[in-house]
N, C-alpha and C positions, 0 to 999 in steps of 0.2 A: 503490501500495499505505500506508505514511503517513498520508495526508488521513483516514483511521477513527481515530487514539488523539487521545482525550480526556481529559483530566487533571480537566475539571470541578470546574476552582474558582472561585468565584463570581465572577460575568460583570465587579463591577467591579473589582477588584483590577485589571482591565486596561482597561478602557471606563466607569468609576465616571465618571473627570475630566469624557471629555466630556459627563454629562450638566449639565457645571460650566459646558464651553464655550456650550452650548445655553443659559445661560443669562443670561453675562455679556456676550457676545458682543451679539447685537441690542443689549442697552442700553448696552454701549459704544458702534458704530457712530449709535443713538437718543441717546446725548450727545452724541458728534459733532457732529453734523443741528444738534441744538437747541443747544447750544454752554453746553452746562452748565459750574459753575466743574469749574475744573481740578484741583480737590482730588482732588472727585469721580471723575476722568473720571481718575486717576491711581491712583484707588483702580478703578476696575474695573476698569485696561487692565493694573497690576499680578496681581490675579486673575485676570483670562485668560490671560495670559501663564504663571504658577505653574501654569493648567490646562491647558494643551498641552504645554506641558514636564515633567508629571507622565504625562503620557495616553504622552507620549513615550519618559520615563526608563519606566514601566509594561510597555509593550506590548517596547520594543525591547533596551531596556538589559536590563530584570530578564526579561520577559516566560513571568512561571509557569505559565502555559498552557503552555507548550514543553518542548522538552528541557531536560534539565537537563545540566551538565558537570561532570566529573570532575574537583573543587579539584584532586587533586594525583597521581601519577603513578605515585609510594610504593604507591598501592595497592594491594595485587594485581599484583604487579609482573611475576611467575610468571607470567600469565596465564590462569593456571587454581586449579579450586577450589573446593566449596562453600559459595556463599552463603547469609547470612541478613538479609532487607531485615524489619526491626523500626519497625513501624508502617511498611506498604507503601504505604496510601491506599487512592490509581488509580494505583499503580506510575509514578509517575515517578523517584526513584529507582530504581527498577530497572530499570528499558528504562536507565537510565546507566549503573549497571555491566554489566549483560548482553550491552550492544551495544560500552562501550569494551571487555568482556573478556569474548569472543566465546568464550573453551573456558571458561568458566563452568558451572555450574548453580544458577538461587537458588530459594529459597522465599520468599515475602509472607509473609508476614506480620499480620494486623490485627484485631482485635478487634471492627471493622464494627459500631459499638454508636452511641447517639445525639450522640455527637464525630463519628464520618465522620459520619454525616448533615446535622449543619449546617456540614461542612468543606467535602462534596461533595456538595448539593445530594439526596442521598438522603432521602424521608419515606417514616415510615410506623413497625409494629413491629420487634421484632429481627429477628426469620425476614424479613421483607419487606427492612429492608435488611442482611443476612448475606444472602443472597444478588442485592441490588442489587450491592453490591459487587461476589464476586468474577465479576462478570458481568461488572463495568466494568473489572476488571483482566485480567482475561482476555480478552475482546475489547481490548485496551490491549497485552498481549502477541502474541495472534493478527494486530492491525497491522505491529507493527513484525518479527513473523516470529520471532519469541523462545518461542513458546509450548512447542516442544519440550522446553527447558533449564528453566521454571521451571512452580512447582508453588503451588499458594492454600493455605495453614493461616490456619483463624481461629480467636483466643486471643490472649490476655491480655501483654506483653511485661514485665508486673510478675509473670509465672508463668505463665513458658513451659511448651508441652508434646512439650518435647524434651529427649532423651535428655544428658545430660551427655556433652560433649568430640563432638560434633556436628557442630560447623561450620569451616570452612578464616580464614572472614570470615562478618562482620557490615556491615550499614550500616547509618542509623538516621540519613533527614534531616529536619528540622520534624516528631519529633514526641513525642520523651520531653522537651523544650523544651516544648509543654503538659501536663505533668506537676507535680501541685506536689512540693516536695523529697523528705519519706518514696518516691513514685512514681517517680524519678529513682535515687533509692539503690537500689531496690526492683531498674528496671530495668534496671541499672549492673550489678546482683551475678549476674542472671540470663543477664544479657551474655558474662559473665566464667564464668561456672557453662557453658551452652552452648559456648560454643569451644576451641579442642583446645591444645594446651600452640604457645609461636609465632602464634597466630591475631590479627589483626589487624583494628580497631572502628575506622570509618571513622566518626565523629559531623560532622552537619551541623548545624546551631542557625539560626536567625534571630538577625540582629544587627540595634541598637540603633546605623544607623551613620546617615551620610549620608544612599543612598540612600532607607532605611524612612522614617524623616525626613522627606524634603524631598516623597516620590509621592502616602502612606499615613499618617503622620500620628501618630495615636492610633488605627490600625485592630487593630499587631502588636504593640502593646504589653501583651501576656497577662500572666503570673504568668513566664514560661517566660525572661524576659529577663532573664539572668545575662553577669558578665562574663567572659572566660576564665577571671580563675584561680578562679571560682569551678565551672565548668564542668571545670578538670585537676582539683581537687581529685577533684570526684564519682572522675573514673576514677583515681585514684591510692587513695584510698577502697579500690573493687574491685577495688583487685591489677594496675587496666594501669600501664603506663608508656607515656607519653608524649613519639613521637616525633618529632612534629610535628603546629604546628597557625602559618593565618595564615586571613587574612581573599578574602572573594571580593565582589562587591557583594550586601548583605541577608544576608550568613549567613558565618559563624564554620564551621572547620572544626580537628576533631583526629583526626589520627593515633595509634591507640594500638595495644600489643599487648602481649598477654597471654606475662605469663614463660613 
């Protein structure tokens, strides 16, 4: 059942290092046989070791195309409720919640725009991206056996198509940090609006930590690379109380609550 889940992140995030290995390893062998200068061999060897270590870290440590793990057990500790996934993408964070909290139902929101196409490999006009994105989400929900507890809603997280106080909880993973400052503020305010009183908001963003720097360098250094103080400031400005924050490899997370 689970073998058909495909989060569709670009191949190079997991296997890109192997293309470097394919180039430098033969050079290292040839240089060793032909007795190239030790300094040159050392440089080539260091690049080879980095590429192998980077692959192992990306594939087995960070595993962006694998299942995500809930960063805190405090999120929806009651085990039930209606959850919104803001910027659901191909469903990785949606499945994280649905599988960790089997009594929940979830609405997966994404705008299925050209940004979606850039991240998940869908190509074509807006209608084609919308259709392909929804099909991919639904396919992953079915593969995980959670399709009866999940629905898909096209929409922009900066102006969401929901009534106020609709959801018990919200999760947003690696989505809001792609927006500019005004977009982040609008999304935070919208999250507060559609949450019920005492509702919880689990925000996960990419961290510029050792893992990211070592494995991928500048690939993830987009405009959303902000420090934890900036994110807590955004949350508090939107009226949230931050009850927990922490880190996981390549991730900062914040658990906030609406008063």
